[in-house]
C-alpha positions as CSV (number, residue, x, y, z in Angstrom):
1,M,-13.1,-6.1,-18.4
2,L,-13.5,-3.1,-16.1
3,D,-16.2,-0.6,-17.1
4,F,-14.6,2.8,-16.3
5,S,-17.9,4.5,-16.9
6,Q,-19.1,2.9,-13.7
7,N,-17.9,3.9,-10.2
8,L,-15.1,1.5,-9.3
9,S,-13.8,3.4,-6.3
10,L,-15.3,1.2,-3.6
11,F,-13.8,-1.9,-5.2
12,T,-10.4,-0.4,-4.9
13,V,-10.5,-0.6,-1.1
14,P,-10.4,-4.4,-0.9
15,A,-7.9,-4.3,-3.8
16,A,-5.7,-1.9,-1.8
17,F,-6.0,-4.2,1.2
18,G,-4.9,-7.1,-0.9
19,L,-1.9,-5.1,-2.0
20,T,-0.9,-4.8,1.6
21,L,-0.8,-8.5,2.0
22,L,1.3,-9.4,-1.0
23,P,4.6,-8.1,0.3
24,H,4.0,-10.0,3.6
25,L,3.3,-13.2,1.6
26,Y,6.4,-12.6,-0.5
27,A,8.5,-12.1,2.7
28,V,7.2,-15.3,4.4
29,G,7.7,-17.3,1.2
30,S,11.1,-15.9,0.6
31,A,12.4,-16.5,4.1
32,G,10.9,-20.0,4.2
33,F,8.1,-21.3,6.4
34,N,10.7,-22.6,8.9
35,V,11.6,-19.0,9.8
36,Y,8.0,-17.7,10.1
37,D,6.1,-19.0,13.1
38,N,2.4,-18.3,12.8
39,S,1.9,-18.9,16.5
40,N,4.4,-16.1,17.3
41,P,4.5,-13.8,14.2
42,R,6.0,-10.9,16.1
43,A,9.2,-12.9,16.6
44,Y,9.6,-13.2,12.8
45,R,12.2,-10.4,12.6
46,D,14.3,-11.8,15.4
47,T,14.1,-15.4,14.0
48,L,15.0,-14.2,10.5
49,M,18.0,-12.2,11.7
50,K,19.4,-15.3,13.6
51,D,18.8,-17.6,10.6
52,T,22.2,-18.3,8.9
53,S,20.6,-20.0,5.8
54,V,19.4,-16.6,4.6
55,D,22.0,-14.2,3.2
56,K,22.1,-10.5,4.3
57,V,20.8,-9.1,1.0
58,R,17.8,-11.4,1.1
59,K,17.2,-10.6,4.7
60,Q,17.1,-6.9,4.0
61,R,14.7,-7.4,1.1
62,I,12.5,-9.5,3.3
63,L,12.5,-6.9,6.1
64,R,11.7,-4.1,3.6
65,S,8.8,-6.3,2.3
66,E,7.4,-6.6,5.8
67,A,7.8,-2.9,6.3
68,A,6.0,-2.2,3.0
69,S,3.1,-4.4,4.1
70,L,2.9,-2.7,7.5
71,N,2.9,0.7,5.8
72,G,0.0,-0.3,3.6
73,I,-1.9,-1.5,6.7
74,E,-1.2,1.8,8.4
75,T,-2.6,3.8,5.5
76,I,-5.5,1.7,4.4
77,G,-8.0,3.2,6.9
78,L,-7.4,6.7,5.8
79,Y,-7.7,5.7,2.2
80,A,-10.9,3.8,2.7
81,A,-12.4,6.8,4.6
82,S,-11.3,9.1,1.7
83,V,-13.1,6.9,-0.8
84,L,-16.2,6.9,1.4
85,A,-16.0,10.7,1.7
86,G,-15.8,11.0,-2.1
87,N,-18.8,8.8,-2.6
88,Y,-20.8,10.6,0.1
89,A,-20.1,13.9,-1.6
90,Q,-21.2,12.3,-4.9
91,L,-18.1,13.2,-6.7
92,D,-18.4,12.4,-10.4
93,T,-17.4,8.9,-11.6
94,A,-14.4,10.0,-13.5
95,T,-12.9,11.7,-10.5
96,L,-13.7,8.8,-8.1
97,N,-12.1,6.4,-10.6
98,S,-9.1,8.4,-11.4
99,L,-8.2,9.1,-7.8
100,S,-8.8,5.6,-6.6
101,I,-7.0,3.9,-9.5
102,G,-4.2,6.5,-9.3
103,Y,-3.9,5.6,-5.6
104,L,-3.6,1.9,-6.4
105,I,-1.0,2.5,-9.0
106,S,1.0,4.7,-6.7
107,R,0.8,2.0,-3.9
108,V,2.1,-0.7,-6.3
109,A,5.0,1.6,-7.3
110,Y,5.6,2.4,-3.7
111,T,5.7,-1.3,-2.6
112,L,8.0,-2.3,-5.5
113,S,10.3,0.6,-4.8
114,Y,10.4,-0.2,-1.0
115,I,11.3,-3.8,-1.7
116,L,13.7,-3.4,-4.6
117,I,15.6,-0.2,-3.9
118,Q,18.5,-1.0,-1.6
119,N,20.6,2.0,-2.5
120,R,20.3,4.8,0.1
121,R,21.0,7.4,-2.6
122,L,17.8,6.3,-4.4
123,S,15.6,5.8,-1.3
124,W,14.2,9.3,-1.9
125,L,12.2,7.8,-4.8
126,R,10.2,5.6,-2.4
127,T,9.4,8.7,-0.3
128,A,8.4,10.7,-3.3
129,I,6.0,7.9,-4.4
130,W,4.6,7.6,-0.9
131,Q,3.9,11.4,-1.1
132,V,2.0,10.9,-4.4
133,S,-0.2,8.3,-2.8
134,S,-0.9,10.7,0.1
135,I,-1.8,13.4,-2.4
136,Y,-4.5,11.1,-3.9
137,I,-5.9,10.6,-0.4
138,A,-5.9,14.4,0.4
139,T,-7.4,15.2,-3.0
140,F,-10.4,12.9,-2.2
141,W,-11.0,14.9,1.0
142,I,-10.5,18.3,-0.6
143,K,-12.7,17.6,-3.5
144,A,-15.4,16.1,-1.3
145,G,-15.2,19.1,1.1
146,F,-15.6,21.6,-1.8
147,K,-18.5,19.6,-3.3
148,L,-20.3,19.5,0.1
149,Q,-19.8,23.2,0.7
150,L,-21.7,23.9,-2.5
151,V,-24.7,21.9,-1.4
C-alpha cells in the first residue's frame, strides 16, 4: 500500500504520464489496428474518418480520446515542473501529496469526462474539471513561491 506519510509527489509524474497514454491506447484499440498505422500516426484521424466499419458515435469517442491524450501531453511538462518546484521549496509532505494526488484524480475525471460526455450542454463540466487540475498546478507554484520568499 501507499505510505502517505512519505513524499509521493515525484512518483505522480510518471503516473500522470501513464494517464496520458491510456486514452490513446483506448482509441487505437477501439478503432482497430487496421485503422491505426504506426508508420504514419498523424494520418490516423483521416483514416478513421474514411473507415465505414466504425459508426459515427464511436468515431467521435475515439477522436475525443485522442484529444484527451494530447491534452495530457500538453500539460504534463508544467505539472512536472510544478512538482519539482514544490519539492525544491521543501513544501511539507502533506501538501505535496495532496496537491499531486488531487491533480491525478482531477486528470482521471477530466479524461473520463472528455471521452464520455457527448452532450454539448454538459461539455462545460469537462472545462470545469480541467480548470481544477490547473488550480492544482498553480497552487504548487504559489505555495513554493511563498515558501521560498520566507527563506
